[in-house]
C-alpha positions as CSV (number, residue, x, y, z in Angstrom):
1,M,4.9,-0.2,25.8
2,Q,5.6,-1.2,22.1
3,K,5.7,2.0,20.3
4,I,5.2,1.6,16.3
5,M,6.1,4.7,14.0
6,V,4.6,4.5,10.4
7,G,5.9,6.7,8.0
8,G,2.9,7.8,5.6
9,G,1.0,7.0,8.4
10,C,-1.6,9.5,7.2
11,G,-2.3,8.1,3.9
12,F,-5.0,5.6,2.5
13,I,-3.3,2.3,3.7
14,G,-1.3,4.4,6.4
15,S,-4.3,5.5,8.5
16,N,-6.1,2.3,8.3
17,L,-2.6,0.9,9.7
18,I,-2.7,3.3,12.6
19,A,-6.2,2.9,13.6
20,R,-5.6,-1.2,13.5
21,I,-2.7,-0.1,15.9
22,L,-4.5,2.0,18.0
23,D,-7.1,-0.9,18.4
24,G,-4.6,-3.4,19.4
25,G,-3.7,-1.3,22.4
26,V,-0.1,0.2,21.1
27,R,1.3,3.1,20.7
28,A,1.1,4.6,17.3
29,T,3.4,7.7,15.7
30,A,2.2,8.7,11.9
31,V,4.5,10.8,10.0
32,D,3.2,12.4,6.8
33,N,3.6,15.5,5.0
34,L,-0.2,15.6,4.1
35,S,0.7,15.9,0.3
36,T,-1.8,13.5,-0.3
37,G,-2.7,12.2,3.0
38,H,-5.1,14.0,5.6
39,P,-4.6,14.1,9.0
40,Q,-6.7,11.8,11.6
41,R,-8.6,13.1,14.6
42,M,-7.8,10.0,16.5
43,K,-9.2,10.6,20.3
44,S,-6.3,8.6,22.1
45,D,-3.2,9.2,24.4
46,R,-1.2,6.5,22.4
47,Y,-1.4,8.7,19.2
48,Q,1.1,11.2,17.9
49,F,1.7,12.9,14.8
50,L,4.6,14.3,13.3
51,K,4.0,16.7,10.5
52,G,6.8,16.6,8.1
53,D,8.6,15.8,4.9
54,L,10.7,12.3,4.9
55,S,12.5,13.8,2.0
56,S,14.1,15.9,4.6
57,P,17.3,14.6,6.1
58,R,17.0,17.3,8.9
59,F,13.2,16.5,10.0
60,T,13.7,12.4,9.7
61,R,17.1,12.8,12.1
62,S,14.8,14.7,14.3
63,V,11.8,12.2,14.2
64,F,13.7,9.2,14.8
65,Q,15.9,11.0,17.7
66,E,12.3,11.8,19.5
67,V,10.4,8.7,18.8
68,R,13.3,5.7,18.6
69,P,10.2,2.9,17.3
70,D,10.5,-0.5,18.1
71,C,9.0,-1.1,14.9
72,Y,9.2,1.7,11.9
73,I,6.3,0.5,8.7
74,H,7.1,2.5,5.6
75,V,4.2,2.8,3.4
76,A,5.5,6.8,2.4
77,G,6.2,5.3,-1.8
78,M,4.0,6.6,-4.5
79,A,0.5,4.8,-5.0
80,D,0.2,5.7,-8.2
81,P,2.3,4.3,-11.1
82,L,1.4,6.5,-13.9
83,P,3.6,9.6,-13.1
84,G,6.7,7.4,-13.3
85,G,6.0,6.4,-16.4
86,K,6.4,9.9,-17.8
87,D,8.8,11.0,-15.5
88,P,11.0,8.0,-14.0
89,V,12.5,10.7,-11.5
90,H,9.4,11.6,-10.3
91,D,9.5,7.6,-8.5
92,I,12.6,8.3,-7.9
93,E,12.3,11.5,-5.7
94,K,8.9,10.6,-4.1
95,S,9.6,6.9,-3.1
96,V,13.2,5.9,-2.9
97,F,15.0,9.3,-1.6
98,P,12.4,9.2,1.3
99,L,13.6,5.9,2.0
100,L,17.5,6.6,1.6
101,N,17.0,9.6,4.2
102,V,14.8,7.1,6.8
103,L,17.8,4.5,6.8
104,R,20.3,7.1,6.8
105,S,18.7,8.8,10.0
106,L,18.3,5.5,11.7
107,E,22.2,4.8,11.4
108,E,22.8,7.8,13.2
109,S,20.0,6.9,15.9
110,G,20.9,3.4,16.5
111,G,18.5,1.7,14.1
112,A,14.6,0.4,15.1
113,G,13.4,-2.3,16.5
114,H,12.0,-4.3,13.1
115,F,11.8,-2.1,10.0
116,I,8.8,-3.6,7.9
117,L,8.6,-2.1,4.1
118,V,5.5,-1.9,2.2
119,S,6.3,-2.5,-1.3
120,T,4.4,-3.9,-4.3
121,G,3.6,-6.5,-6.2
122,E,4.7,-4.5,-9.2
123,V,8.2,-5.5,-9.1
124,F,7.0,-8.1,-10.9
125,G,7.1,-7.7,-14.3
126,G,6.0,-9.6,-17.8
127,E,9.2,-11.9,-17.5
128,N,8.0,-13.4,-14.4
129,T,5.5,-16.3,-13.5
130,P,1.9,-15.0,-13.0
131,L,2.1,-17.0,-10.0
132,P,5.3,-15.3,-8.6
133,G,6.5,-17.0,-4.9
134,E,8.8,-14.8,-2.2
135,K,11.9,-16.5,-3.3
136,E,11.3,-15.6,-7.1
137,T,13.6,-12.8,-8.6
138,P,11.6,-9.8,-9.4
139,V,12.2,-8.2,-13.1
140,P,10.0,-5.5,-13.4
141,D,8.9,-3.8,-16.7
142,S,7.9,-0.3,-14.6
143,S,9.7,3.0,-13.6
144,Y,7.0,2.4,-10.3
145,G,8.1,-1.0,-10.3
146,V,12.1,-0.4,-10.8
147,S,11.6,2.1,-8.0
148,Y,10.1,-0.3,-5.4
149,L,12.9,-2.7,-6.3
150,M,15.2,-0.4,-5.4
151,M,13.9,0.1,-2.2
152,E,13.8,-3.0,-1.2
153,H,17.6,-3.5,-2.3
154,Y,18.6,-0.3,-0.6
155,L,16.7,-1.5,3.2
156,S,18.8,-4.9,2.2
157,V,21.7,-3.3,2.2
158,Y,21.7,-0.9,5.6
159,A,19.6,-3.5,7.4
160,P,22.7,-5.8,8.3
161,R,25.1,-2.8,8.7
162,L,22.8,-1.5,11.3
163,K,21.7,-5.0,12.8
164,M,18.4,-4.5,12.2
165,P,15.8,-7.3,11.4
166,F,13.4,-6.1,8.8
167,S,10.4,-7.4,6.6
168,I,9.2,-6.9,2.7
169,V,5.9,-7.0,2.5
170,R,4.6,-6.8,-1.3
171,L,1.1,-6.1,-1.7
172,S,-1.4,-6.9,-4.4
173,P,-3.9,-4.1,-5.4
174,V,-5.8,-3.0,-2.2
175,Y,-9.2,-1.4,-1.8
176,G,-11.4,-0.2,0.6
177,P,-12.7,2.3,2.9
178,G,-10.4,5.5,2.7
179,Q,-9.5,5.5,-1.0
180,S,-9.1,8.9,-2.3
181,L,-11.4,9.9,-5.0
182,E,-8.9,11.5,-6.9
183,G,-7.2,8.3,-7.5
184,E,-4.0,8.0,-6.2
185,T,-5.0,4.7,-4.8
186,G,-5.4,2.9,-8.1
187,Q,-8.6,2.4,-11.2
188,M,-11.0,1.5,-8.4
189,T,-11.1,5.0,-7.4
190,F,-11.8,5.8,-11.0
191,W,-14.3,3.0,-11.5
192,I,-16.2,4.3,-8.2
193,R,-16.0,8.1,-9.4
194,A,-17.3,7.4,-12.6
195,I,-19.8,5.6,-11.6
196,L,-21.2,7.9,-8.8
197,R,-20.3,10.8,-10.7
198,Q,-22.4,10.4,-13.9
199,D,-24.3,13.6,-13.3
200,K,-21.4,15.2,-14.1
201,G,-20.3,13.2,-17.3
202,E,-17.9,10.6,-16.1
203,I,-17.4,7.6,-17.9
204,P,-16.2,4.1,-16.7
205,R,-13.1,3.2,-18.5
206,L,-11.6,0.1,-18.1
207,T,-7.9,-0.6,-19.4
208,G,-7.3,-2.9,-22.8
209,N,-10.5,-5.6,-22.4
210,G,-10.8,-5.3,-18.7
211,M,-9.7,-8.8,-18.3
212,R,-6.3,-8.1,-16.6
213,I,-6.3,-10.2,-13.2
214,R,-4.9,-9.5,-10.2
215,D,-5.8,-10.6,-5.9
216,F,-7.3,-7.8,-4.9
217,I,-6.7,-7.6,-0.9
218,Y,-9.4,-5.6,1.6
219,V,-7.5,-2.8,3.2
220,Q,-8.8,-4.2,6.8
221,D,-7.0,-7.8,5.8
222,A,-4.1,-5.9,4.7
223,V,-3.5,-3.5,7.8
224,D,-4.4,-6.9,10.1
225,A,-1.5,-8.6,8.5
226,L,0.9,-6.0,8.7
227,Y,0.1,-5.4,12.5
228,A,0.3,-9.1,13.3
229,L,3.7,-8.8,11.2
230,A,4.9,-6.0,13.4
231,L,3.7,-7.7,16.6
232,E,5.6,-11.1,15.7
233,G,8.6,-9.6,14.4
234,N,8.9,-12.6,11.4
235,T,11.5,-11.3,8.8
236,G,12.3,-11.9,4.9
237,V,9.9,-11.3,2.3
238,F,5.9,-11.9,2.5
239,H,3.6,-11.7,-0.2
240,L,0.4,-10.4,0.7
241,G,-3.2,-10.5,-1.6
242,S,-6.2,-12.4,-1.4
243,G,-4.9,-15.1,-3.2
244,I,-8.3,-15.2,-5.3
245,E,-7.6,-14.4,-8.9
246,A,-10.5,-11.5,-10.4
247,S,-10.5,-9.5,-13.8
248,E,-11.0,-6.1,-13.7
249,R,-14.2,-6.5,-15.3
250,D,-15.0,-8.6,-12.4
251,V,-14.2,-5.9,-10.3
252,F,-16.2,-3.5,-12.0
253,S,-19.1,-5.5,-12.3
254,K,-19.6,-5.9,-8.4
255,M,-19.4,-2.7,-8.1
256,R,-21.8,-1.4,-10.2
257,Q,-24.3,-4.2,-8.3
258,A,-23.2,-3.1,-4.9
259,S,-23.8,1.0,-6.0
260,G,-27.4,-0.2,-7.8
261,I,-26.6,2.6,-10.5
262,P,-27.0,1.0,-14.3
263,V,-23.8,2.4,-16.0
264,D,-22.5,1.4,-19.3
265,I,-18.1,1.3,-19.3
266,S,-16.0,1.7,-22.1
267,Y,-12.6,0.5,-22.9
268,E,-9.1,2.5,-23.3
269,N,-5.6,1.5,-24.9
270,S,-4.0,-0.5,-22.8
271,Y,-0.7,0.9,-21.3
272,N,2.1,-0.5,-19.3
273,N,1.4,-1.9,-16.1
274,G,2.4,-5.0,-15.0
275,P,1.7,-8.7,-16.8
276,Q,-2.0,-9.5,-17.7
277,K,-2.3,-11.9,-14.8
278,R,-1.0,-12.1,-11.4
279,I,-1.4,-13.8,-8.4
280,L,0.8,-12.8,-5.1
281,G,-1.4,-15.1,-2.5
282,H,-0.2,-14.7,0.6
283,Q,1.9,-18.4,1.6
284,R,4.6,-17.3,4.0
285,L,1.5,-15.4,6.2
286,E,-0.8,-17.9,6.8
287,E,2.4,-20.8,7.2
288,E,4.4,-18.3,10.0
289,L,1.3,-16.1,11.7
290,G,-1.8,-18.3,10.6
291,W,-3.2,-15.4,8.9
292,S,-5.6,-15.6,5.9
293,P,-8.0,-12.6,4.8
294,A,-11.3,-12.5,6.1
295,T,-13.3,-10.7,3.6
296,T,-14.8,-11.7,0.0
297,L,-14.0,-9.4,-2.9
298,E,-18.7,-8.8,-2.9
299,E,-17.7,-8.2,0.7
300,G,-15.1,-5.6,0.5
301,V,-16.5,-4.2,-2.7
302,S,-19.8,-4.0,-1.1
303,Q,-18.6,-1.7,2.0
304,T,-16.0,0.5,0.2
305,V,-19.1,1.7,-3.1
306,S,-21.4,1.9,1.0
307,W,-18.8,4.1,2.0
308,F,-17.9,6.3,-0.8
309,Q,-22.1,6.9,-0.8
310,R,-22.3,7.8,2.5
311,W,-19.1,10.3,2.2
312,L,-20.5,11.8,-1.0
313,G,-23.9,12.4,0.8
């Protein structure tokens, strides 16, 4: 039976991915230090959880010597672009160093059948086109984007040395049930928290004029695509977005409508977080795997808000 290991397997995307792998009847190993993630209570004899920090060479070596996965999916990088803007070393320590430890450990243990690095559309900056294709050269304009592009390059250097097939999947902003209210998974968490916690005086704020445009992707659609890629083994660079453009103001309005709670919004000064418009789409995934997202933005936002309302009681 195939074995898939997920680095960062207890975080927002990682935990949803582990659940999808188990639903598919495949063995799954989650590796996580639980700094932001939470241990999963998976009732399956095909599930294994290994607690530890991928920044530790000793731990990382022991993990790959024990498991030797057929496919390794790395979703252990930083999810929040803001800390690196104040301290770029933070992004390197939390994203680049762990990946290097994984690659060096794979070099010692003989590699993996397939390596999938989950990257981000933030590798594209203002000098890139609003609709960058998989072949376009990224020009990041943030520390966060630079760190992920470094990860992509390191994988591109190590994988051929190990004769290890690899894929790089660049994500548009991901949202859905399981996001943390502490905000490390993006702007949406701040908006949901403010809408549902008005009694605590929180005010929803949109960056700039709220017209920054992205093609937001629902988490279940995202993990379906990653799982399909793991099974099929296609290699190279893939973009993973809905392909449907929406402004942050549009998304907030849909959240407010789904919650049924009337709330005003305010606007704050813009910070450097990529171009005003970026749509990644999913061209290669659709052409090679026949994959396309199944969830509309309205459906996804409604399910996300409902999940938070139940979770918060």
